[in-house]
C-alpha positions, 0 to 999 in steps of 0.5 A, spaced: 571 506 501 564 506 503 559 511 505 559 513 512 554 517 516 556 523 520 557 519 526 562 515 523 558 509 522 557 506 515 551 508 512 546 502 510 545 502 502 538 500 503 537 507 506 538 510 499 533 506 495 526 509 493 520 506 495 513 507 492 506 504 496 500 502 492 494 501 496 488 497 494 483 502 498 477 498 497 480 492 500 484 495 505 477 499 508 474 492 508 479 489 512 479 495 517 472 495 517 472 487 519 477 488 524 473 494 527 479 499 526 479 506 525 486 509 522 486 517 522 492 517 517 494 511 512 501 514 511 503 513 518 504 506 518 507 505 511 514 507 513 514 501 518 514 496 512 519 499 508 525 497 511 528 504 512 527 506 504 525 513 502 518 513 501 517 517 495 510 517 494 504 513 496 498 512 492 491 509 494 486 506 489 478 506 490 472 510 487 469 516 490 463 513 493 468 508 497 473 514 499 467 518 502 465 513 506 472 511 508 473 519 510 467 519 514 469 513 518 477 514 519 477 522 519 479 528 515 486 527 515 486 519 513 489 521 506 494 526 508 500 524 505 497 519 500 495 521 493 488 518 492 486 515 485 479 514 483 476 509 478 469 509 476 463 507 480 458 504 476 451 503 479 448 496 479 440 494 478 440 492 486 442 499 488 450 497 490 456 500 486 461 496 482 468 498 481 471 499 474 478 500 473 481 501 480 485 495 479 487 496 472 489 503 475 494 500 480 497 496 476 498 501 470 502 506 475 505 500 479 508 498 472 509 505 469 513 507 475 518 501 475 519 502 467 521 509 468 525 507 474 522 512 479 522 507 485 527 501 487 522 497 491 514 497 491 509 495 496 502 493 494 497 493 500 492 488 498 490 481 499 487 481 491 491 476 487 489 480 481 496 483 482 500 477 481 502 479 474 503 486 475 508 484 481 512 479 476 512 485 471 515 490 476 521 485 478 522 484 470 524 492 471 529 490 476 525 492 482 524 489 489 517 488 491 513 486 497 506 485 499 502 487 505 496 484 508 492 487 514 488 482 518 491 476 516 490 471 510 495 473 505 494 469 499 500 464 497 500 466 490 501 474 492 507 471 497 510 467 492 510 473 487 513 478 491 520 478 494 517 480 501 510 479 504 508 482 511 502 479 515 502 483 521 497 482 527 492 488 527 495 489 534 501 492 531 497 498 528 494 499 535 500 499 539 503 504 535 497 508 535 496 507 527 489 505 528 484 506 534 479 500 535 472 502 534 
């Protein structure tokens, strides 16, 4: 006999799966800037790509300087519901700042949480193929994986390394009021 809902219908087993989201913040901010979009709350659109799974936690990885710029563009509430994890920003001779350790932090958390069975499904938000091996390692622990690429052009290697891939039209974010054109 299966699990039933209060309405008498069968419960979907996927609703009992736990999901975590790992956002390559700098990559996401660049995509949104190119699309001229402002996202008042990053956590608002994530459940759409979880297929009914329970969102346990969402992480966003970047550096302090980039996060400050993003907050100035997207607003004070943009990181509500998302844990921000900071790598290091190293000043370069030309005045720009180079990220150090950001991708490594994302992969470390991705693999750690899979190994400790904190989730069943991982969604990585990025176009960066540096995450291919991390996604494959997570699947070694029995977790399902997905990649979300906003703004199109999700690399084939990322798609092949995950169980699911999403490349929504940016209009989806606008029509659902998750993003506002600048």
